[in-house]
A tleap script that builds the chain and sets N, CA, C and O, in Angstrom:
source leaprc.protein.ff14SB
mol = sequence {
  NMET THR ILE ASN ILE ALA ALA LEU ASP GLY
  LEU THR LEU PRO GLY GLY CYS ASP HIE CYS
  GLN ALA GLU GLN THR ILE LYS ALA HIE ALA
  HIE GLY SER ARG ILE HIE ALA VAL VAL ILE
  THR HIE ASP HIE GLY CYS PRO TRP TYR HIE
  GLY GLY ASN ARG ALA ALA ARG ARG ALA ALA
  ALA ARG ARG CARG
}
set mol.1.N position { 19.076 -10.827 -4.637 }
set mol.1.CA position { 18.598 -10.498 -3.307 }
set mol.1.C position { 17.289 -9.730 -3.447 }
set mol.1.O position { 17.194 -8.805 -4.253 }
set mol.2.N position { 16.297 -10.104 -2.678 }
set mol.2.CA position { 14.995 -9.445 -2.698 }
set mol.2.C position { 14.762 -8.761 -1.360 }
set mol.2.O position { 14.987 -9.347 -0.301 }
set mol.3.N position { 14.310 -7.518 -1.421 }
set mol.3.CA position { 14.005 -6.760 -0.200 }
set mol.3.C position { 12.495 -6.614 -0.108 }
set mol.3.O position { 11.857 -6.153 -1.054 }
set mol.4.N position { 11.920 -7.002 1.023 }
set mol.4.CA position { 10.482 -6.873 1.234 }
set mol.4.C position { 10.216 -5.522 1.894 }
set mol.4.O position { 10.105 -5.427 3.117 }
set mol.5.N position { 10.118 -4.481 1.071 }
set mol.5.CA position { 9.901 -3.135 1.600 }
set mol.5.C position { 8.501 -2.974 2.187 }
set mol.5.O position { 8.273 -2.084 3.007 }
set mol.6.N position { 7.569 -3.822 1.777 }
set mol.6.CA position { 6.209 -3.754 2.323 }
set mol.6.C position { 6.225 -3.981 3.836 }
set mol.6.O position { 5.368 -3.464 4.552 }
set mol.7.N position { 7.192 -4.750 4.316 }
set mol.7.CA position { 7.299 -4.985 5.757 }
set mol.7.C position { 7.704 -3.715 6.507 }
set mol.7.O position { 7.507 -3.618 7.718 }
set mol.8.N position { 8.270 -2.742 5.787 }
set mol.8.CA position { 8.698 -1.485 6.402 }
set mol.8.C position { 7.633 -0.392 6.324 }
set mol.8.O position { 7.845 0.713 6.824 }
set mol.9.N position { 6.494 -0.688 5.705 }
set mol.9.CA position { 5.430 0.305 5.535 }
set mol.9.C position { 5.035 0.897 6.887 }
set mol.9.O position { 4.705 0.170 7.824 }
set mol.10.N position { 5.075 2.221 6.971 }
set mol.10.CA position { 4.710 2.923 8.201 }
set mol.10.C position { 5.882 3.184 9.129 }
set mol.10.O position { 5.729 3.884 10.130 }
set mol.11.N position { 7.053 2.635 8.817 }
set mol.11.CA position { 8.232 2.845 9.653 }
set mol.11.C position { 8.647 4.306 9.603 }
set mol.11.O position { 8.730 4.895 8.525 }
set mol.12.N position { 8.911 4.897 10.777 }
set mol.12.CA position { 9.353 6.280 10.863 }
set mol.12.C position { 10.767 6.313 11.415 }
set mol.12.O position { 11.067 5.698 12.438 }
set mol.13.N position { 11.635 7.047 10.717 }
set mol.13.CA position { 13.038 7.177 11.100 }
set mol.13.C position { 13.375 8.644 11.298 }
set mol.13.O position { 12.837 9.492 10.587 }
set mol.14.N position { 14.252 8.970 12.245 }
set mol.14.CA position { 14.655 10.360 12.413 }
set mol.14.C position { 15.594 10.784 11.286 }
set mol.14.O position { 16.292 9.960 10.695 }
set mol.15.N position { 15.598 12.082 11.002 }
set mol.15.CA position { 16.528 12.619 10.011 }
set mol.15.C position { 15.864 12.977 8.705 }
set mol.15.O position { 14.652 12.842 8.540 }
set mol.16.N position { 16.687 13.437 7.779 }
set mol.16.CA position { 16.193 13.797 6.461 }
set mol.16.C position { 16.368 15.271 6.142 }
set mol.16.O position { 16.174 15.683 4.999 }
set mol.17.N position { 16.735 16.076 7.145 }
set mol.17.CA position { 16.932 17.508 6.930 }
set mol.17.C position { 18.049 17.995 7.853 }
set mol.17.O position { 18.095 17.635 9.030 }
set mol.18.N position { 18.945 18.813 7.310 }
set mol.18.CA position { 20.035 19.369 8.114 }
set mol.18.C position { 19.592 20.577 8.937 }
set mol.18.O position { 20.346 21.054 9.785 }
set mol.19.N position { 18.385 21.073 8.698 }
set mol.19.CA position { 17.947 22.314 9.324 }
set mol.19.C position { 16.875 22.130 10.402 }
set mol.19.O position { 16.494 23.102 11.053 }
set mol.20.N position { 16.383 20.914 10.601 }
set mol.20.CA position { 15.358 20.690 11.623 }
set mol.20.C position { 15.375 19.220 12.060 }
set mol.20.O position { 16.194 18.431 11.588 }
set mol.21.N position { 14.491 18.879 12.937 }
set mol.21.CA position { 14.370 17.509 13.440 }
set mol.21.C position { 13.347 16.736 12.604 }
set mol.21.O position { 12.368 16.211 13.135 }
set mol.22.N position { 13.583 16.674 11.306 }
set mol.22.CA position { 12.654 16.017 10.389 }
set mol.22.C position { 12.572 14.517 10.658 }
set mol.22.O position { 13.450 13.930 11.290 }
set mol.23.N position { 11.508 13.923 10.167 }
set mol.23.CA position { 11.321 12.472 10.238 }
set mol.23.C position { 11.012 11.951 8.844 }
set mol.23.O position { 10.367 12.633 8.047 }
set mol.24.N position { 11.474 10.741 8.554 }
set mol.24.CA position { 11.198 10.079 7.288 }
set mol.24.C position { 10.249 8.917 7.553 }
set mol.24.O position { 10.471 8.128 8.471 }
set mol.25.N position { 9.205 8.813 6.762 }
set mol.25.CA position { 8.232 7.733 6.912 }
set mol.25.C position { 8.111 6.991 5.585 }
set mol.25.O position { 7.968 7.608 4.530 }
set mol.26.N position { 8.169 5.678 5.646 }
set mol.26.CA position { 7.985 4.852 4.458 }
set mol.26.C position { 6.497 4.571 4.331 }
set mol.26.O position { 5.880 4.030 5.248 }
set mol.27.N position { 5.920 4.941 3.182 }
set mol.27.CA position { 4.479 4.787 2.980 }
set mol.27.C position { 4.197 4.120 1.639 }
set mol.27.O position { 4.829 4.425 0.627 }
set mol.28.N position { 3.239 3.208 1.656 }
set mol.28.CA position { 2.779 2.584 0.412 }
set mol.28.C position { 1.942 3.593 -0.354 }
set mol.28.O position { 1.220 4.390 0.245 }
set mol.29.N position { 2.036 3.562 -1.668 }
set mol.29.CA position { 1.264 4.485 -2.506 }
set mol.29.C position { -0.236 4.246 -2.343 }
set mol.29.O position { -1.009 5.199 -2.245 }
set mol.30.N position { -0.640 3.009 -2.312 }
set mol.30.CA position { -2.042 2.626 -2.115 }
set mol.30.C position { -2.050 1.291 -1.379 }
set mol.30.O position { -1.053 0.569 -1.395 }
set mol.31.N position { -3.151 0.961 -0.743 }
set mol.31.CA position { -3.233 -0.284 0.023 }
set mol.31.C position { -2.846 -1.471 -0.868 }
set mol.31.O position { -3.436 -1.696 -1.925 }
set mol.32.N position { -1.855 -2.208 -0.416 }
set mol.32.CA position { -1.416 -3.382 -1.157 }
set mol.32.C position { -0.530 -3.069 -2.349 }
set mol.32.O position { -0.142 -3.977 -3.084 }
set mol.33.N position { -0.205 -1.801 -2.553 }
set mol.33.CA position { 0.612 -1.399 -3.696 }
set mol.33.C position { 2.058 -1.818 -3.489 }
set mol.33.O position { 2.544 -1.885 -2.360 }
set mol.34.N position { 2.735 -2.097 -4.588 }
set mol.34.CA position { 4.154 -2.417 -4.530 }
set mol.34.C position { 4.988 -1.154 -4.685 }
set mol.34.O position { 6.217 -1.219 -4.670 }
set mol.35.N position { 4.333 -0.003 -4.834 }
set mol.35.CA position { 5.032 1.270 -4.969 }
set mol.35.C position { 5.042 1.961 -3.612 }
set mol.35.O position { 3.994 2.155 -2.996 }
set mol.36.N position { 6.240 2.333 -3.150 }
set mol.36.CA position { 6.404 2.995 -1.856 }
set mol.36.C position { 7.133 4.320 -2.048 }
set mol.36.O position { 7.821 4.524 -3.048 }
set mol.37.N position { 6.976 5.206 -1.091 }
set mol.37.CA position { 7.662 6.499 -1.097 }
set mol.37.C position { 8.222 6.756 0.293 }
set mol.37.O position { 7.692 6.273 1.294 }
set mol.38.N position { 9.298 7.522 0.337 }
set mol.38.CA position { 9.829 8.002 1.604 }
set mol.38.C position { 9.365 9.443 1.726 }
set mol.38.O position { 9.748 10.295 0.924 }
set mol.39.N position { 8.540 9.716 2.731 }
set mol.39.CA position { 7.967 11.041 2.944 }
set mol.39.C position { 8.722 11.713 4.078 }
set mol.39.O position { 8.810 11.168 5.178 }
set mol.40.N position { 9.268 12.896 3.815 }
set mol.40.CA position { 10.009 13.639 4.841 }
set mol.40.C position { 9.092 14.712 5.408 }
set mol.40.O position { 8.538 15.526 4.668 }
set mol.41.N position { 8.936 14.705 6.731 }
set mol.41.CA position { 8.093 15.673 7.425 }
set mol.41.C position { 9.006 16.615 8.200 }
set mol.41.O position { 9.712 16.192 9.115 }
set mol.42.N position { 8.989 17.901 7.829 }
set mol.42.CA position { 9.834 18.913 8.462 }
set mol.42.C position { 9.112 19.547 9.652 }
set mol.42.O position { 7.884 19.521 9.734 }
set mol.43.N position { 9.899 20.118 10.575 }
set mol.43.CA position { 9.333 20.920 11.652 }
set mol.43.C position { 8.711 22.172 11.048 }
set mol.43.O position { 9.128 22.616 9.979 }
set mol.44.N position { 7.724 22.739 11.717 }
set mol.44.CA position { 7.056 23.935 11.197 }
set mol.44.C position { 7.978 25.140 11.143 }
set mol.44.O position { 7.732 26.052 10.354 }
set mol.45.N position { 9.026 25.179 11.947 }
set mol.45.CA position { 9.962 26.299 11.933 }
set mol.45.C position { 11.089 26.144 10.933 }
set mol.45.O position { 11.942 27.026 10.827 }
set mol.46.N position { 11.111 25.055 10.206 }
set mol.46.CA position { 12.193 24.776 9.261 }
set mol.46.C position { 12.104 25.702 8.045 }
set mol.46.O position { 11.027 25.865 7.473 }
set mol.47.N position { 13.237 26.317 7.642 }
set mol.47.CA position { 13.193 27.198 6.465 }
set mol.47.C position { 12.864 26.444 5.181 }
set mol.47.O position { 12.327 27.049 4.253 }
set mol.48.N position { 13.157 25.170 5.089 }
set mol.48.CA position { 12.845 24.391 3.889 }
set mol.48.C position { 11.365 24.046 3.847 }
set mol.48.O position { 10.786 23.930 2.767 }
set mol.49.N position { 10.749 23.881 5.008 }
set mol.49.CA position { 9.316 23.578 5.075 }
set mol.49.C position { 8.497 24.723 4.498 }
set mol.49.O position { 7.492 24.499 3.824 }
set mol.50.N position { 8.928 25.940 4.763 }
set mol.50.CA position { 8.189 27.122 4.317 }
set mol.50.C position { 8.696 27.660 2.982 }
set mol.50.O position { 8.288 28.739 2.552 }
set mol.51.N position { 9.561 26.931 2.341 }
set mol.51.CA position { 10.081 27.387 1.061 }
set mol.51.C position { 11.336 28.226 1.204 }
set mol.51.O position { 12.154 28.290 0.287 }
set mol.52.N position { 11.488 28.866 2.345 }
set mol.52.CA position { 12.701 29.615 2.638 }
set mol.52.C position { 13.006 30.721 1.648 }
set mol.52.O position { 12.202 31.051 0.777 }
set mol.53.N position { 14.143 31.258 1.803 }
set mol.53.CA position { 14.647 32.333 0.974 }
set mol.53.C position { 15.614 31.726 -0.032 }
set mol.53.O position { 16.529 30.999 0.354 }
set mol.54.N position { 15.427 32.011 -1.301 }
set mol.54.CA position { 16.259 31.405 -2.344 }
set mol.54.C position { 17.745 31.694 -2.121 }
set mol.54.O position { 18.572 30.797 -2.285 }
set mol.55.N position { 18.094 32.909 -1.757 }
set mol.55.CA position { 19.489 33.265 -1.511 }
set mol.55.C position { 20.032 32.505 -0.306 }
set mol.55.O position { 21.183 32.070 -0.314 }
set mol.56.N position { 19.211 32.343 0.726 }
set mol.56.CA position { 19.646 31.609 1.926 }
set mol.56.C position { 19.878 30.138 1.599 }
set mol.56.O position { 20.815 29.529 2.115 }
set mol.57.N position { 19.031 29.563 0.744 }
set mol.57.CA position { 19.213 28.159 0.354 }
set mol.57.C position { 20.506 27.985 -0.424 }
set mol.57.O position { 21.239 27.018 -0.211 }
set mol.58.N position { 20.789 28.923 -1.331 }
set mol.58.CA position { 22.040 28.832 -2.093 }
set mol.58.C position { 23.248 28.966 -1.179 }
set mol.58.O position { 24.222 28.229 -1.327 }
set mol.59.N position { 23.193 29.904 -0.232 }
set mol.59.CA position { 24.304 30.098 0.689 }
set mol.59.C position { 24.518 28.859 1.546 }
set mol.59.O position { 25.659 28.466 1.787 }
set mol.60.N position { 23.437 28.238 2.008 }
set mol.60.CA position { 23.543 27.024 2.819 }
set mol.60.C position { 24.140 25.888 1.999 }
set mol.60.O position { 24.935 25.105 2.519 }
set mol.61.N position { 23.774 25.788 0.740 }
set mol.61.CA position { 24.302 24.738 -0.123 }
set mol.61.C position { 25.788 24.929 -0.356 }
set mol.61.O position { 26.528 23.949 -0.450 }
set mol.62.N position { 26.240 26.168 -0.451 }
set mol.62.CA position { 27.675 26.439 -0.646 }
set mol.62.C position { 28.479 26.085 0.588 }
set mol.62.O position { 29.638 25.687 0.474 }
set mol.63.N position { 27.883 26.222 1.778 }
set mol.63.CA position { 28.595 25.931 3.028 }
set mol.63.C position { 28.816 24.442 3.245 }
set mol.63.O position { 29.671 24.060 4.045 }
set mol.64.N position { 28.074 23.604 2.561 }
set mol.64.CA position { 28.207 22.157 2.761 }
set mol.64.C position { 29.439 21.619 2.128 }
set mol.64.O position { 29.699 20.418 2.205 }
savepdb mol mol.pdb
quit
């Protein structure tokens, strides 16, 4: 089975973070490239966007 991920280039989907209304965007590495990445864009108020507090991140991970 072959998946044509190039057809999804630029597609934006909601989600990607439990702490904000992040969005995921599929982007080609370079024009015409076969290498793609999923880029997660966090809200500016998100603790993960700003690096957050290490202890808070550990506590949040334990709660999951």
